[in-house]
Every structure is written in C-alpha cells, then in structure tokens.
Biopython code that builds the backbone (N, CA, C, O; Angstrom):
import numpy as np
from Bio.PDB.StructureBuilder import StructureBuilder

atoms = [
    (1, "MET", "N", (17.593, -2.203, -2.595)),
    (1, "MET", "CA", (16.827, -1.083, -2.439)),
    (1, "MET", "C", (16.044, -1.027, -3.681)),
    (1, "MET", "O", (14.912, -0.552, -3.596)),
    (2, "SER", "N", (16.497, -1.464, -4.893)),
    (2, "SER", "CA", (15.865, -1.045, -6.082)),
    (2, "SER", "C", (14.939, -2.269, -6.308)),
    (2, "SER", "O", (13.762, -2.091, -6.619)),
    (3, "ASP", "N", (15.574, -3.777, -6.122)),
    (3, "ASP", "CA", (14.538, -4.855, -6.075)),
    (3, "ASP", "C", (13.334, -4.466, -5.042)),
    (3, "ASP", "O", (12.312, -5.093, -5.319)),
    (4, "THR", "N", (13.246, -3.923, -4.347)),
    (4, "THR", "CA", (12.135, -3.523, -3.121)),
    (4, "THR", "C", (11.492, -2.502, -3.830)),
    (4, "THR", "O", (10.306, -2.771, -4.026)),
    (5, "LEU", "N", (11.954, -1.131, -4.409)),
    (5, "LEU", "CA", (10.934, -0.724, -5.277)),
    (5, "LEU", "C", (10.587, -1.171, -6.242)),
    (5, "LEU", "O", (9.517, -0.606, -6.466)),
    (6, "GLY", "N", (10.840, -2.050, -7.247)),
    (6, "GLY", "CA", (10.555, -3.041, -8.341)),
    (6, "GLY", "C", (8.988, -3.769, -7.502)),
    (6, "GLY", "O", (7.804, -3.704, -7.834)),
    (7, "LEU", "N", (9.611, -4.372, -6.434)),
    (7, "LEU", "CA", (8.373, -5.354, -6.088)),
    (7, "LEU", "C", (7.375, -4.273, -5.257)),
    (7, "LEU", "O", (6.250, -4.727, -5.046)),
    (8, "LEU", "N", (7.509, -3.547, -4.991)),
    (8, "LEU", "CA", (6.572, -2.486, -4.320)),
    (8, "LEU", "C", (5.797, -1.746, -5.406)),
    (8, "LEU", "O", (4.687, -1.319, -5.090)),
    (9, "GLU", "N", (6.336, -1.497, -6.904)),
    (9, "GLU", "CA", (5.576, -0.826, -7.814)),
    (9, "GLU", "C", (4.809, -2.531, -8.268)),
    (9, "GLU", "O", (3.608, -2.668, -8.501)),
    (10, "GLU", "N", (5.545, -3.351, -8.296)),
    (10, "GLU", "CA", (4.434, -4.461, -8.784)),
    (10, "GLU", "C", (3.465, -4.795, -8.048)),
    (10, "GLU", "O", (2.443, -5.198, -8.603)),
    (11, "ALA", "N", (3.521, -4.720, -6.642)),
    (11, "ALA", "CA", (2.453, -4.953, -5.851)),
    (11, "ALA", "C", (1.238, -3.865, -5.913)),
    (11, "ALA", "O", (0.022, -4.051, -5.944)),
    (12, "LEU", "N", (1.862, -2.887, -5.920)),
    (12, "LEU", "CA", (0.655, -1.668, -6.106)),
    (12, "LEU", "C", (0.036, -2.002, -7.394)),
    (12, "LEU", "O", (-1.169, -2.215, -7.261)),
    (13, "GLN", "N", (0.454, -2.115, -8.567)),
    (13, "GLN", "CA", (-0.535, -2.691, -9.820)),
    (13, "GLN", "C", (-1.400, -3.626, -9.703)),
    (13, "GLN", "O", (-2.441, -3.714, -10.355)),
    (14, "LEU", "N", (-0.894, -4.607, -8.602)),
    (14, "LEU", "CA", (-1.724, -5.845, -8.427)),
    (14, "LEU", "C", (-2.726, -5.327, -7.665)),
    (14, "LEU", "O", (-3.893, -5.611, -7.933)),
    (15, "ALA", "N", (-2.444, -4.594, -6.738)),
    (15, "ALA", "CA", (-3.959, -4.278, -5.933)),
    (15, "ALA", "C", (-4.840, -3.325, -6.711)),
    (15, "ALA", "O", (-6.054, -3.261, -6.517)),
    (16, "ARG", "N", (-4.148, -2.538, -7.657)),
    (16, "ARG", "CA", (-5.229, -1.797, -8.604)),
    (16, "ARG", "C", (-6.130, -2.983, -9.349)),
    (16, "ARG", "O", (-7.342, -3.002, -9.562)),
    (17, "GLU", "N", (-5.293, -3.788, -9.611)),
    (17, "GLU", "CA", (-6.005, -4.498, -10.516)),
    (17, "GLU", "C", (-7.038, -5.502, -9.903)),
    (17, "GLU", "O", (-7.940, -6.141, -10.445)),
    (18, "LEU", "N", (-6.679, -5.446, -8.779)),
    (18, "LEU", "CA", (-7.603, -6.313, -7.835)),
    (18, "LEU", "C", (-9.277, -5.427, -7.169)),
    (18, "LEU", "O", (-10.262, -5.710, -6.488)),
    (19, "GLY", "N", (-8.792, -4.450, -7.804)),
    (19, "GLY", "CA", (-9.916, -3.275, -7.124)),
    (19, "GLY", "C", (-9.840, -2.447, -6.017)),
    (19, "GLY", "O", (-10.797, -1.849, -5.525)),
    (20, "TYR", "N", (-8.426, -2.411, -5.539)),
    (20, "TYR", "CA", (-8.132, -1.418, -4.154)),
    (20, "TYR", "C", (-7.583, -0.192, -4.640)),
    (20, "TYR", "O", (-6.588, -0.080, -5.355)),
    (21, "ARG", "N", (-8.384, 0.808, -4.150)),
    (21, "ARG", "CA", (-7.922, 2.284, -4.274)),
    (21, "ARG", "C", (-6.727, 2.407, -3.243)),
    (21, "ARG", "O", (-6.740, 2.036, -2.069)),
    (22, "VAL", "N", (-5.792, 2.951, -3.868)),
    (22, "VAL", "CA", (-4.181, 2.941, -3.408)),
    (22, "VAL", "C", (-3.979, 4.130, -2.844)),
    (22, "VAL", "O", (-4.452, 4.905, -3.674)),
    (23, "ARG", "N", (-3.425, 4.992, -1.627)),
    (23, "ARG", "CA", (-3.042, 6.027, -1.644)),
    (23, "ARG", "C", (-2.274, 6.216, -0.843)),
    (23, "ARG", "O", (-2.419, 5.822, 0.314)),
    (24, "GLU", "N", (-1.216, 6.899, -1.283)),
    (24, "GLU", "CA", (0.398, 7.435, -0.840)),
    (24, "GLU", "C", (0.193, 8.457, -0.305)),
    (24, "GLU", "O", (-0.214, 9.457, -0.896)),
    (25, "GLU", "N", (0.503, 8.374, 1.238)),
    (25, "GLU", "CA", (0.163, 9.931, 1.654)),
    (25, "GLU", "C", (1.194, 10.057, 2.897)),
    (25, "GLU", "O", (1.576, 9.042, 3.480)),
    (26, "PRO", "N", (1.569, 11.187, 3.226)),
    (26, "PRO", "CA", (2.410, 11.598, 4.305)),
    (26, "PRO", "C", (1.336, 11.310, 5.626)),
    (26, "PRO", "O", (0.344, 12.032, 5.729)),
    (27, "LEU", "N", (1.654, 9.941, 6.876)),
    (27, "LEU", "CA", (0.716, 9.986, 7.633)),
    (27, "LEU", "C", (1.241, 9.902, 8.879)),
    (27, "LEU", "O", (0.700, 9.131, 9.671)),
    (28, "GLY", "N", (2.342, 10.642, 9.274)),
    (28, "GLY", "CA", (2.798, 10.964, 10.547)),
    (28, "GLY", "C", (3.306, 9.563, 10.918)),
    (28, "GLY", "O", (3.890, 8.716, 10.243)),
    (29, "ASP", "N", (2.876, 9.580, 12.286)),
    (29, "ASP", "CA", (3.283, 8.118, 13.026)),
    (29, "ASP", "C", (2.493, 6.640, 12.603)),
    (29, "ASP", "O", (2.777, 5.484, 12.917)),
    (30, "LEU", "N", (1.387, 7.188, 11.759)),
    (30, "LEU", "CA", (0.630, 6.008, 11.141)),
    (30, "LEU", "C", (1.009, 5.272, 10.404)),
    (30, "LEU", "O", (1.364, 5.888, 9.399)),
    (31, "THR", "N", (1.196, 3.929, 10.271)),
    (31, "THR", "CA", (1.668, 3.170, 9.162)),
    (31, "THR", "C", (0.630, 2.856, 7.936)),
    (31, "THR", "O", (0.881, 2.541, 6.773)),
    (32, "GLY", "N", (-0.546, 3.038, 8.558)),
    (32, "GLY", "CA", (-1.922, 2.948, 7.138)),
    (32, "GLY", "C", (-2.023, 1.625, 7.222)),
    (32, "GLY", "O", (-1.754, 1.028, 8.264)),
    (33, "GLY", "N", (-2.465, 0.969, 6.017)),
    (33, "GLY", "CA", (-3.216, -0.275, 6.014)),
    (33, "GLY", "C", (-4.362, -0.304, 5.211)),
    (33, "GLY", "O", (-4.460, 0.511, 4.293)),
    (34, "GLY", "N", (-5.500, -1.366, 5.488)),
    (34, "GLY", "CA", (-6.228, -1.320, 4.366)),
    (34, "GLY", "C", (-7.812, -1.455, 5.194)),
    (34, "GLY", "O", (-7.906, -1.847, 6.357)),
    (35, "CYS", "N", (-9.054, -1.026, 4.294)),
    (35, "CYS", "CA", (-10.298, -0.926, 4.749)),
    (35, "CYS", "C", (-11.182, -0.859, 3.817)),
    (35, "CYS", "O", (-10.754, -0.638, 2.684)),
    (36, "THR", "N", (-12.308, -0.987, 3.964)),
    (36, "THR", "CA", (-13.464, -1.044, 2.896)),
    (36, "THR", "C", (-14.377, -0.001, 3.289)),
    (36, "THR", "O", (-14.799, 0.024, 4.446)),
    (37, "ILE", "N", (-14.743, 0.911, 2.393)),
    (37, "ILE", "CA", (-15.725, 1.867, 2.601)),
    (37, "ILE", "C", (-16.912, 2.415, 1.523)),
    (37, "ILE", "O", (-16.748, 3.161, 0.558)),
    (38, "GLY", "N", (-18.183, 1.782, 2.021)),
    (38, "GLY", "CA", (-19.081, 2.055, 0.998)),
    (38, "GLY", "C", (-18.927, 1.006, -0.201)),
    (38, "GLY", "O", (-19.305, 1.224, -1.352)),
    (39, "GLY", "N", (-18.294, -0.203, 0.262)),
    (39, "GLY", "CA", (-17.833, -1.483, -0.472)),
    (39, "GLY", "C", (-16.859, -1.342, -1.257)),
    (39, "GLY", "O", (-16.657, -2.276, -2.033)),
    (40, "THR", "N", (-15.971, -0.177, -1.312)),
    (40, "THR", "CA", (-14.859, 0.115, -2.244)),
    (40, "THR", "C", (-13.678, -0.156, -1.336)),
    (40, "THR", "O", (-13.599, 0.513, -0.306)),
    (41, "LYS", "N", (-12.734, -1.077, -1.606)),
    (41, "LYS", "CA", (-11.631, -1.438, -1.019)),
    (41, "LYS", "C", (-10.212, -0.155, -0.796)),
    (41, "LYS", "O", (-9.902, 0.514, -1.782)),
    (42, "HIS", "N", (-9.745, -0.020, 0.046)),
    (42, "HIS", "CA", (-8.781, 1.081, -0.056)),
    (42, "HIS", "C", (-7.632, 0.496, 0.737)),
    (42, "HIS", "O", (-7.777, -0.375, 1.594)),
    (43, "VAL", "N", (-6.346, 1.104, 0.345)),
    (43, "VAL", "CA", (-5.116, 0.815, 1.106)),
    (43, "VAL", "C", (-4.471, 2.110, 1.103)),
    (43, "VAL", "O", (-4.153, 2.666, 0.052)),
    (44, "LEU", "N", (-4.219, 2.729, 2.529)),
    (44, "LEU", "CA", (-3.461, 3.776, 2.626)),
    (44, "LEU", "C", (-1.868, 3.521, 3.237)),
    (44, "LEU", "O", (-1.598, 2.952, 4.295)),
    (45, "LEU", "N", (-0.962, 4.073, 2.317)),
    (45, "LEU", "CA", (0.517, 3.965, 2.743)),
    (45, "LEU", "C", (1.176, 5.047, 3.080)),
    (45, "LEU", "O", (0.856, 6.145, 2.624)),
    (46, "ASN", "N", (2.144, 4.890, 3.890)),
    (46, "ASN", "CA", (2.764, 6.105, 4.715)),
    (46, "ASN", "C", (3.985, 6.511, 3.689)),
    (46, "ASN", "O", (5.023, 5.866, 3.836)),
    (47, "ILE", "N", (3.966, 7.266, 2.919)),
    (47, "ILE", "CA", (4.718, 7.662, 1.652)),
    (47, "ILE", "C", (6.185, 7.939, 2.490)),
    (47, "ILE", "O", (7.279, 7.721, 1.970)),
    (48, "GLU", "N", (6.025, 8.415, 3.762)),
    (48, "GLU", "CA", (7.284, 8.757, 4.713)),
    (48, "GLU", "C", (8.160, 7.376, 4.942)),
    (48, "GLU", "O", (9.389, 7.439, 4.912)),
    (49, "HIS", "N", (7.481, 6.135, 5.170)),
    (49, "HIS", "CA", (8.198, 5.092, 5.305)),
    (49, "HIS", "C", (8.680, 4.341, 4.464)),
    (49, "HIS", "O", (8.103, 4.198, 3.386)),
    (50, "ALA", "N", (9.737, 3.744, 4.722)),
    (50, "ALA", "CA", (10.747, 3.175, 3.818)),
    (50, "ALA", "C", (9.925, 2.297, 2.731)),
    (50, "ALA", "O", (8.757, 2.014, 2.999)),
    (51, "PRO", "N", (10.406, 1.930, 1.708)),
    (51, "PRO", "CA", (10.021, 0.998, 0.641)),
    (51, "PRO", "C", (9.424, -0.301, 1.071)),
    (51, "PRO", "O", (8.433, -0.821, 0.559)),
    (52, "ALA", "N", (10.120, -0.768, 2.056)),
    (52, "ALA", "CA", (10.358, -2.239, 2.319)),
    (52, "ALA", "C", (9.131, -2.514, 3.547)),
    (52, "ALA", "O", (8.555, -3.589, 3.709)),
    (53, "GLU", "N", (8.892, -1.218, 4.376)),
    (53, "GLU", "CA", (7.488, -0.837, 5.010)),
    (53, "GLU", "C", (6.516, -0.876, 4.394)),
    (53, "GLU", "O", (5.597, -1.676, 4.572)),
    (54, "ARG", "N", (6.568, -0.037, 3.592)),
    (54, "ARG", "CA", (5.189, 0.038, 2.609)),
    (54, "ARG", "C", (4.675, -1.074, 1.626)),
    (54, "ARG", "O", (3.543, -1.132, 1.146)),
    (55, "LEU", "N", (5.808, -2.023, 1.397)),
    (55, "LEU", "CA", (5.547, -3.094, 0.756)),
    (55, "LEU", "C", (4.716, -4.238, 1.693)),
    (55, "LEU", "O", (3.711, -4.841, 1.317)),
    (56, "ASP", "N", (5.321, -4.370, 2.876)),
    (56, "ASP", "CA", (5.051, -5.168, 4.066)),
    (56, "ASP", "C", (3.633, -4.845, 4.291)),
    (56, "ASP", "O", (2.747, -5.694, 4.388)),
    (57, "ARG", "N", (3.416, -3.199, 4.393)),
    (57, "ARG", "CA", (1.794, -2.771, 5.016)),
    (57, "ARG", "C", (0.893, -3.365, 3.857)),
    (57, "ARG", "O", (-0.188, -3.850, 4.191)),
    (58, "LEU", "N", (1.265, -3.364, 2.478)),
    (58, "LEU", "CA", (0.239, -3.362, 1.368)),
    (58, "LEU", "C", (0.029, -5.012, 1.009)),
    (58, "LEU", "O", (-1.010, -5.499, 0.562)),
    (59, "LEU", "N", (1.080, -5.626, 1.269)),
    (59, "LEU", "CA", (0.976, -7.066, 1.245)),
    (59, "LEU", "C", (0.268, -7.638, 2.419)),
    (59, "LEU", "O", (-0.341, -8.693, 2.243)),
    (60, "ALA", "N", (0.266, -7.129, 3.499)),
    (60, "ALA", "CA", (-0.580, -7.538, 4.722)),
    (60, "ALA", "C", (-1.944, -6.821, 4.344)),
    (60, "ALA", "O", (-2.863, -7.005, 5.142)),
    (61, "ALA", "N", (-2.141, -6.210, 3.488)),
    (61, "ALA", "CA", (-3.897, -5.619, 3.403)),
    (61, "ALA", "C", (-4.418, -6.438, 2.483)),
    (61, "ALA", "O", (-5.594, -6.797, 2.546)),
    (62, "LEU", "N", (-3.410, -6.907, 1.313)),
    (62, "LEU", "CA", (-3.695, -7.612, 0.325)),
    (62, "LEU", "C", (-4.311, -8.987, 0.611)),
    (62, "LEU", "O", (-5.338, -9.417, 0.086)),
    (63, "ALA", "N", (-3.563, -9.607, 1.499)),
    (63, "ALA", "CA", (-3.843, -10.985, 2.279)),
    (63, "ALA", "C", (-4.985, -11.178, 2.987)),
    (63, "ALA", "O", (-5.174, -12.243, 3.575)),
]
sb = StructureBuilder()
sb.init_structure("model")
sb.init_model(0)
sb.init_chain("A")
sb.init_seg("    ")
for serial, (resi, resn, name, xyz) in enumerate(atoms, 1):
    if name == "N":
        sb.init_residue(resn, " ", resi, " ")
    sb.init_atom(name, np.array(xyz, "f"), 0.0, 1.0, " ", f" {name:<3s}", serial, name[0])
structure = sb.get_structure()
C-alpha cells in the first residue's frame, strides 16, 4: 500500500508539472477522470476510492 501511495504522489506531481489541475474530492459513485475546460486540463479523482484506483484513473487521464 505504501508503494501505491508513493506512486500516486509521484503521478500527482507529474500531472501538475504537465499543466493539469488536479482535484481530489468525494464524488460518490463517480470515479472521476480527465477533461479540458477553457483550454485548461483538469483531472478529478474520487478521494473516497482506494489509492490504487485513483492512481489507475490518474494514469488513464494522462495517457
């Protein structure tokens, strides 16, 4: 689990360095994902989900 948390933190830092605005919020049943609003790239992650699932969602948005 700690490896997953470390990878998630690294991926979050990378996303921000690439210009993404990352928000981690409780989203209920929604998983989150990436989108572009007004030319700005955003990634929403469901803070209620396990770190591994958030990491998967973040990496999918960056791909």
